[in-house]
C-alpha positions, 0 to 999 in steps of 0.5 A, a space after each residue: 852605716 854598720 857598724 862593719 865597714 872598714 877603712 878603705 869603705 870609709 876613706 871613700 866615702 865623699 866629703 858630703 856622707 863624712 859628714 852626714 855621719 858624722 853629723 848623725 853621731 852629734 861629731 864635729 863636721 870641719 876640716 879636711 877629708 883626711 880629718 873627718 875620715 880619721 874621726 868616722 873611723 875612730 868612733 866606729 872603731 869605739 862602738 865596735 870597741 864597745 860591743 867586742 868589751 860588751 860580749 866579752 862581758 856576756 861571756 864571761 857572765 853566762 860562764 859564771 852562771 855555768 860554774 855556779 850551775 856546777 856548784 850547785 849540782 855539786 851542793 845537791 850531791 854533798 846534800 844527797 850525801 849528807 840526808 842519808 847520813 842524818 837518816 841513818 843517824 835518826 835510825 839510830 837513834 830510833 833505836 839507842 832510844 828504843 834501847 834506852 826505854 827496854 833498859 829503863 824497864 828492866 831497870 824498874 823490874 829489878 827494883 824492890 
C-alpha cells in the first residue's frame, strides 16, 4: 500500500486486507474493523510525518550548505582584498629596504 492512501480508502478496505497491512508492519490484528482502520491510519500518519520531517531536515541542511557557499564566496572576496593589501605592503617594504640601504651607503660615505 502506498503512503498516499487517504482515510476513505483505508476505511473501505476489507478486514482481511486491513489485517494483512497491519501484519506486514508487525502490528496486532485483533479488534473490530474500526480499530484496525484507526491503527493503520495512525501508522500511515506516522510514516508521512517522518517523511515530512526528513524532507524538512534535508531542506534545512541544503539551505545551510548554500549559506556556507555564500560565506565562502564572501571570504574569497575578503581574501582577494587582503591579498591586494599584502602585495602593496610587500612592495612598500621592498622600497623602504632599498631606501634604508641607500641611506646606509650615504652614511658610510660620510664617515671619516
